N, C-alpha and C positions, 0 to 999 in steps of 0.2 A: 104069268105074273111078270112085272117089271123087275129086271135084275138091279140090285142096288149095291153100293159100296158101304160096308159097315162103318159107322162113325158115330160121333156124339149126336149127330142128327137123329139117329135111331131112337134116342131117348125122348124125342118129341112125339106125343100122340098125334099131333097134326101131320107128321110126315106120312103116316099111313093114309091119311085123307088125300094128300097130294098124289100118292101113287094110285089110289082108287079113282080120283078125278081124272088123271091122265088115262088110265085104262078105260074109263067110261067114254072118253072122247074117241079112243081107238074103236071100241066096241060099237058105237053108234055111227061110225063111218066118217066122223069129222076129220080124221087123219088116218093115213095108211102107215105113217111112221112118225114118231115123236121122241125127241131126246132133249134133256135139259141138265144143266149143272148150275150150282149156286155156291157162293162163297161168303163167309163172314169171319172177320179176324177175331172177334170176341169168343168164337166157339172153336178154338184150338190152335190155328185155323183148320177148317175142314172143307174139303171139296166133296160134294155129293152128286151122285149120278142116277138118273132115271132114264130108262129107254123102253121102247116098245115097237113092235112091228105088227102089222095087221094080220098077216098070215102065219100060221103055226110053222115054226122052223125057219122063219125069215126075220127073226129079231135082229135089229141093228146092233152094232157094238161100237166101242170107242174109236175104231178106225174107219167107220162109215162116214163118208164125206157128204156134206150138204152144199148145194149152191146157195150161198147166203145172201145173194142179191146186194141190197144197199148197205148191209153191214160192212161191206167193202169200204165205204166212204170214210168212216173214222180211221181205218187202217191207213188209207192213202193220205188222209190229213195228217196223221201222226208222222208219216214219212216226210211230208213237207215241213213239219215243225222241227224234225231232227235236222233237216237241211238249214232251217233258220238258226237253230241252236249252233250249228257248225259254221255259221257266218257266210253261207253261200248266197243268201239274199235276205231281205227283210220283208215283213208282212205288208207294209204300206207302199212298197214299190209297185209300179204299174207294169203290167205284163208286156206292154209294148217295148219296154226296155230290153227284153230278152227275145221276144218272138215277133217276126215281121208280120205285117197285115193288121195289127191292132191299133196303130196310131192314126185312127180316123174316126170322126164323129164322136158320139158318146162312148164308143168302145175304148177310146184312148184313156179314159179315166178309170177303167177297171183295174183294181189292185188284187194282189194275192189274197189279202184279207177278204175282199168281196167274194172271190171264188170259194173260199173256205166257209163263209158265213151265209151263202145263198142270197147274196145281195147284189149280184153282178148284172142282173137284167137279162141274162141268157135264158133260153127256154129249157124246160126239163128235158125234152127230147126233140130231135129234129123232125120236121114235118114228114120226112120220108123214112122214119126210123124202122118201121116194120118191113118196108120194101128192101131197105139196106140190109137188114138181118136176113131176109129171105134169100138174097143173092150173096150172102157171106161177105159183106163189106169189111175192109180192114179198119183198124183203129185210125190209121192215117186218113182214110176216106171219111170217117166220122169227123175228124178234126177239120178237114177241108170244108165240110158242110157247115161247121160252126163258124168258120171265117166268113161265110157268105150270109149267114142268117142275121136278121135284124133283132135288136134288143126289144124285149117286152116292156121295159120301163127304164128310167134313168138310174144308173148304178147308185146304190146307197140310199134310195128312197123307199124301197120295199124289201121284204124278205120272202121270196117265193122259191119253193123247192126246185132245184135244177140239177140235173145229172150231167149236163154237157160241160159245166165248168170243170168237172173232174177230168175230162179229156184234155182240156187246156192245161190243167195242173200236171198231167202226165207229160205232155209235150214240154212244158217248162222244166220239170224235173230232169228229163232226159237231156235237155239242152245244157243244163247247168252241171249235172253230175257226170255226164258222158257215158252213162250205163243205162240199160233198159230199166224201167221202173220196177218190174218184177224182181230183177236182180238186186236193186237197191233195197227193196222191202225185205227180201230174203236175208240179206246181210245185216241190215239194221234193226229188223223187228223179229222175223220168224226164227232166225238162227239163235240170237241171244236169249230169246224167251222160250226156246225149246218147242216152238210151234212146228213140229215135224210133219203135221198133217194139214198144212195150209199151202195154198198155191194161188197165184194171181197170173194165170196164163202160162204158156210154155213156149220155149224156143222152137224154131222151125226144125222139123225132123227129130225132135226129142221123143224118145220112147215113153208113151204115156198110157198105153193100154191097161197096164196093171193098176194105174192110179184111177183112170176113168171108170174102171169096173167097180170101184168102191163108192161111186157117187149114187146116192139114192134118187130115184126119179121124182120130179115134182108133178103134181096134178096140173096138167096144162089147161089154162083158162081158155074160154071160147075165142078170145081175140087173137090168141097165138096158135090155135089149132090149124094144122096144115102149113105152118110157116117153117121153112127149112132151117131157120135160125132160132127155134124155140129153146127154152131153158134146158131141155134134155138132149139137145143136139151136140154132137162132138164139136162142131164149129163154135158154139157159144161157150162150152166148158173149157175149150182151149184158148179162146180169144183173150181172156184176161181183161175184160172191160173194167176200167178204173172206177166206174160208177156202180158196178154191180156184178162183177164176174168172178169173185173170189170163191174158191172151194175150201171148206174148212170143217171143223168139228166143234161141238159145244165145248169140249175140253180145251182145245187150242184157243178159242175165242175167250174163254174164261181167263186163261193165262194173260191174254192181252188186256182184259178189263182189270185184272188184279194188279197188273203192273202200274196202273194209275194210283192204286191204293198203297201198295207195299213196294215202293220203288227200289228198296235196297236188298230185296231177296234175290235179285240177279246182279250181274255186273253193272255197277252204276254208270260206267262209261257208255253203255249201250242203251240207256233209257233216257226218257225226257227229264229235264231238271224240274224241281218243284215249281219254279217260276213259269215254265212253259205249260205244265199241267194246269196251273191256275189260269193261264191265258187261254188255253184250249177249251176250258170248261165253263168260263164265265160268259155272261150275256154280252155278246159282241154288238148287239144292235144299239146299245146305249151310246156307242162311240160315233155313230153316224148322225151328223147334225140335221140332215134332211129326212131322217127315218120317220115314217108315220108312227103315231103313238100306239095304234092297235098292235102292230107287229112288235114294237119295242117292249111293250108291257106284257102282252098276252101270248106272243108266239116267239119267244127268244131262241136264238141259236148261239152256240159256241162256235168253235172252229172244227168243223166236221162232226161235232156232236150236237144233238138237239136237247133242249131242256124238256122236262115232263110237263106237257100242256094238260093241265088238270081237267078242264072241261071239254077237251077235244076227244073225238071218237078214237084217236090213235094215242091216247095216254099209254104210258108204259105200265101203269098200275094205279088203281084207284087210291091206294093208301100210301103211295110213294110221295115224297116231298116234291115241290116244284123245282128244287135245285138238282134233283136227280137227273143225270144225263143218260142218253141212250140213243138207240136207233132201231127202226123197223126195216125188215127186208121183205120185198114183195113176194118172195117165194114161201113165206110163212115162217119168218125168223124174227126174233126179238132179243136185244141185249140191253141191259141197263146197269149203271153204276151209281151208288150212293156214296159219295166221297166222305161225307160227314159221319155217317154211321159205319163206314167201311164194309159195304156189302155190294155184291154183284150177282147178276143172274144172266144166263144165256139159254134161250129156248130155240130149238130148230125143229121144223116140221116139214111136211110135204104138201100142205094145202095152202095155196096163195093167201096172203094176209087179208086181201079184200073179202075172202070168204070165211077165214078162220080167226079174224082179229078178236072177236068177243071171247072165244074159247081161250085164246092165248092170254088175254088180259085176266080172265078168271083164274087161269093157272098161275100167272104171275102174282096175283093177289094171294093165292093159297101158299105159294112158296115164301112170300114175304112173311106170312103169318108164322111159318115154321121158324124163320130167322128170329122173329120177335120172341118166340118161345125158347128157342135154343140159347139165345143170348141171355136169357134170364136164369138158365140152369147154373147152379154154383160150380 
């Protein structure tokens, strides 16, 4: 059975259904491990936990780490916005003001806002991505590859998901702050929010064996099998890729999500201001004059956060509003935040989302139904 934390959520008959649904996914082999947490301010507030492991005696716990893939991006984006809040740079500044090699062709028009809203024209991955991972390329080598790659479209005219822009953001942040991005994020986000089980890469020679032993393996997809830089490799887990290399837990990620909702439950000086939360989560594509109408209306992005695309196969949940923000992780992770109803959910699994997306959406739907019921309890 899934271990659970006793709370007001136990009063909901639907909660047992969520547990049974999760266990059925484990039993049929959809996941070898599955963990989720949810939050709603109107129900105490309460944080509720469900976990499971496929093998008897191998159940995961709240210290089990997941490689959360692209759930990393909203965290990195938040770090960038904290730097904006501190006056280190502004969103509409062009990156060539800080980084050499970008003041050429259409690349000279790329702004920090472009990078955060997936409107830069940069590709998702470099053409030699898999080969670079196989030979354990450094983040600086990835960055050098981005300098040489051509843009896929004119910045500000489309919104196409791109991971490589976050490598540029890392370089920008380290240039301006003078410290490694992982250190900045630890000091500005992980430490003040109490995210003690979250890591974005490690320093050279840092002792990490005890940490990496807590990482649950991902089911490696066919395209990564035999690659020395796959998700389960020590190289990838230590690299700290700013587009998808974060190690964390559902509990830690829920703290991050809840900070958008209840910003005064921690030290206010360490969190985003209400104005920046609003900026991060609203549809940014409205502000680009040359943006095509399809992306602007039906595929909106915030800054690091995506809106809930209702008719898309990667919706965060069928019953969530279109204003709900969130993100998918390719390793089988999902998190979302409904700011208006003050709810949040984080689900981490071991089955890549390309294979498990339907199950994760179904679980998200069922968890939302519990929130609806719990919020109606006097």
